[in-house]
C-alpha positions as CSV (number, residue, x, y, z in Angstrom):
1,M,34.0,32.1,85.9
2,S,37.3,32.7,87.7
3,S,36.1,30.6,90.8
4,V,35.6,27.5,88.6
5,P,39.2,26.8,87.6
6,E,40.3,27.7,91.3
7,D,38.0,24.9,92.6
8,R,39.0,22.2,90.1
9,T,42.6,23.2,90.7
10,H,42.0,22.9,94.5
11,A,39.9,19.6,94.1
12,R,43.0,18.1,92.1
13,V,45.5,18.9,95.1
14,I,43.2,17.3,97.7
15,D,41.7,14.5,95.8
16,P,44.1,11.5,96.7
17,S,42.8,9.4,93.7
18,T,44.0,12.1,91.2
19,S,47.4,12.3,92.8
20,M,48.4,8.7,92.2
21,G,49.7,8.5,95.9
22,G,51.9,11.6,95.4
23,A,50.8,13.0,98.6
24,S,50.8,10.0,100.6
25,A,54.4,9.2,99.4
26,A,55.5,12.8,100.6
27,A,53.9,12.2,104.1
28,E,55.4,8.7,104.4
29,P,58.3,8.5,107.1
30,E,61.9,8.1,105.8
31,A,62.0,4.8,107.7
32,E,59.0,3.2,105.9
33,H,60.2,4.3,102.5
34,R,63.7,2.9,103.0
35,A,62.1,-0.3,104.3
36,R,60.2,-0.5,101.2
37,T,62.9,0.4,98.8
38,E,66.3,-0.8,100.3
39,S,67.4,-4.5,100.3
40,I,68.6,-6.1,103.6
41,G,72.2,-5.8,102.5
42,Q,71.9,-2.0,102.0
43,M,70.0,-1.6,105.3
44,F,72.7,-3.7,107.2
45,S,75.4,-1.5,105.4
46,S,73.7,1.7,106.4
47,F,73.1,0.4,110.0
48,A,76.8,-0.4,110.4
49,E,78.0,2.8,108.8
50,N,75.6,4.8,111.3
51,L,76.8,2.9,114.3
52,S,80.3,3.2,113.4
53,T,79.8,7.0,113.0
54,L,78.0,7.1,116.3
55,F,80.8,5.4,118.1
56,R,83.4,7.6,116.4
57,Q,81.4,10.7,117.6
58,E,81.2,9.2,121.3
59,I,84.8,8.7,121.2
60,Q,85.5,12.4,119.9
61,L,83.1,13.8,122.7
62,A,84.7,11.8,125.4
63,K,88.2,13.1,124.3
64,A,87.1,16.6,124.2
65,E,85.4,16.4,127.7
66,A,88.4,14.4,129.1
67,T,90.8,17.2,127.6
68,A,88.5,20.1,129.1
69,S,88.4,18.3,132.5
70,A,92.2,17.8,132.5
71,K,93.1,21.4,131.6
72,Q,90.8,22.6,134.5
73,A,92.2,20.2,136.9
74,G,95.6,20.9,135.9
75,T,95.2,24.7,136.3
76,G,93.6,24.2,139.6
77,I,96.4,21.9,140.8
78,G,99.2,24.2,139.5
79,M,97.7,27.0,141.5
80,F,97.5,24.8,144.7
81,V,101.2,23.8,144.2
82,G,102.2,27.5,143.9
83,A,100.3,28.5,146.9
84,A,101.7,25.6,148.9
85,I,105.2,26.6,148.2
86,G,104.6,30.0,149.3
87,G,102.5,28.8,152.2
88,F,105.2,26.4,153.3
89,F,107.9,29.0,153.6
90,V,105.5,31.4,155.7
91,L,104.6,28.5,158.0
92,M,108.3,27.2,158.3
93,F,109.2,30.5,159.7
94,L,106.2,31.2,161.7
95,S,106.7,27.6,163.3
96,M,110.2,28.5,164.3
97,A,109.3,31.6,165.8
98,L,106.5,29.6,167.8
99,M,109.1,27.1,168.7
100,W,111.5,29.6,169.8
101,A,109.0,31.4,171.9
102,L,107.8,28.1,173.6
103,G,111.5,27.4,174.0
104,S,111.8,30.3,176.5
105,L,109.2,28.7,178.6
106,M,110.5,24.9,178.3
107,P,113.2,23.1,176.8
108,V,113.5,23.6,173.0
109,G,113.1,19.8,172.2
110,W,109.5,19.7,173.7
111,A,108.7,23.1,172.0
112,A,109.6,21.6,168.8
113,L,107.5,18.5,169.3
114,I,104.6,20.7,170.3
115,V,104.8,22.6,167.1
116,A,105.3,19.4,165.0
117,V,102.1,17.8,166.7
118,I,100.1,21.0,165.8
119,W,101.1,20.9,162.2
120,G,100.3,17.0,162.0
121,I,96.8,17.9,163.1
122,I,96.6,20.7,160.5
123,A,97.7,18.4,157.9
124,A,95.3,15.8,158.6
125,V,92.3,18.2,158.3
126,L,93.8,19.9,155.1
127,A,94.2,16.3,153.5
128,Q,90.5,15.5,154.4
129,M,89.2,18.7,152.9
130,G,91.4,18.1,149.7
131,K,89.8,14.6,149.3
132,K,86.4,16.1,149.6
133,N,87.3,18.7,146.8
134,L,88.7,16.0,144.4
135,E,85.3,14.0,144.9
136,K,83.5,16.7,143.3
137,V,85.3,16.3,139.9
138,K,82.4,15.6,137.3
139,G,84.2,13.5,135.0
140,L,82.6,13.2,131.6
141,P,78.8,13.7,132.2
142,Q,77.7,14.4,128.6
143,T,79.4,11.4,127.4
144,Q,77.7,9.2,130.1
145,E,74.4,10.6,129.1
146,T,74.8,10.0,125.5
147,V,76.2,6.5,125.8
148,Q,73.2,5.4,128.1
149,E,70.9,6.6,124.9
150,I,72.7,4.1,122.6
151,P,71.0,0.7,123.8
152,P,67.3,2.2,123.2
153,T,68.4,3.2,119.9
154,L,69.6,-0.1,118.8
155,N,66.4,-1.8,120.1
156,P,64.4,-2.8,117.0
157,S,61.2,-3.0,118.8
158,K,61.2,0.7,120.0
159,E,61.1,3.9,117.9
160,T,64.0,6.1,117.8
161,P,63.6,9.4,119.5
């Protein structure tokens, strides 16, 4: 006798004719439900609000990434400047020592010119290396990725991921 009420209860939950569409309404996607219940004005209002929110979030993401990138670059550049100042003094005195050493073998003017040419070559090599390092700065990769996702989202013929 206890199995009969359980079967009737179970039959009521499964049988769609007795639920009056309640089970199918729960399974209906939100977009379809909104399409049936909202007016076009409400849909456009919702669309404009969502689009505005999306753009605000993209701008906030870009600002956050730009700030993080700028801080990282600023720290690195500051350390390079400090190292450059210290290195400048070391190299200046070593260059003067080399110039005076060469000056014992030839006129001091020619020795100074030789040291200057050597430093010109070193400066050119360092400039090329610095340029390669600055080209490795990533920029705003996450913002670029999410901005590229916006056009497919706005396409009405495709379903949003």
